N, C-alpha and C positions, 0 to 999 in steps of 0.2 A: 830729713826735710821736715817732718812733723815737729821736731824739737825747735827748729828755727821759726816755724809758724807760731808755735806756742809762745816763744820768747817775744816775737813781734807783737802778737795780740796782747800779751800781758804788758809789754812796754807801752803800747798805745794807751791802754787804760790807766797805767801808772802815771804816765806823763800828764794826761788830762787831769787826773786826780790831784797831782802835785800842783798844777797850775790853779785849779779851782780852790783847793784848801789854802794854798799860800796867798792867793789874791784875797780870799775872804778874811784871813787872819790879818794881813796887811791893811785891809780896809778898816778893820776894827781897831787895830793897835798903832797904825801909822808905819812909816818907813824909816824912822830915825834909827831903828835897830832892825836887823834882818829876822824879825819874829816869824814870818811865814816859812822861811827855810828851816829855822830851828824847829818849828812845830812838825813839819813834814819829816824831818830827819829823826826826831825823837819818836814820833808815832811809827814811822817805818822801822826803826830799830826795835821797838816793842813787838810789833807784828812779826818781824824777822825772827826774833827769839822764839816766839810761839810757834811759828811755822817750822823752824828748825827742829823743835821737839816733835811736833806732829809728823813731819814728813821724813825726818832722818832717824830720830831715835825710837819712835814708837810704832810707826806704821810703815810697812814696806809697800810703797806705792810705785806706780809707773813713773819713771824719771820725768815724764812729760809734765807732771803736776809741779814738780820742783822747778822745772824750766819756766813754766807759765807764771807761777806765783812768786818764786824767790828771785830768779834771774830777770825775768821780764817785768812783772808788775812792780815789785819792790825795788828792783834795780833802777827803773825809770822814776819811781815815786820819790825815792831819796836821792840826794844829789850832793856829792862832795865838791864837785866843780863849782856849783853855785855858791856854796859856803865859802870856798876859797876866794872866788872873785869878790863877793860881798865884803869879806874880811880885808882883802887887798884895797878895795875902794875906801873902806873906813881908815885904813892906815895912810893911804895917799891923801885923804882929806884932812889928816891931822887928828882924827878921832882915835887916838891911841888907846885910851881907856875902853872905849866901846869895842874896838877891835880885839883887844886882849880878853875882854869879858865874853865876846862872841866865841873866841877860840876855847876858852875855859868851859863855859856853859855848854857849848855844843858837844865837845868831846866827852866831858864827864856825863852829861845827861844822856847822850846816845849810848854810851857803854852801860850806864845804869839801866836804861830802858831795855837794851838787849838782854841784860841779866834778868830784869823783871819779867820779860817775855818768856825766857826759858824757865824761870821759876813758876810762872803761871801755867805755862804749857805742861810742865811736869806734874804739877798738882792737879790740873784738870784731867790729865790722862789717867790718874788714879781712879777717877770715877768712871772712865770709859772702859778700862780693862777689868 
């Protein structure tokens, strides 16, 4: 039961964070391209990589922390479903180039961000241990 509560609490914070950051990015850059979703997914991927190193590779913690931060917080913060819907909407509106660009940039940048997060996490852990 504690794990469920941790996931729910993390999810609430992550969902609100996603809404706030995505809205802020879209207000600044406009909605002609799904910049807000791209930013939260790349940022979430970076943090996910760092937390993976911290919580899985380096420190043996109570699984509740992984549930709270990785499953709850980052699971609600990043969103593949929004990415998918926004890409579909671009396709349906005839914006094929923007849809393709969104798919390419999102997937490549999120994988690179996850790699960067694990790289940063592993190098920061050298100073911790």
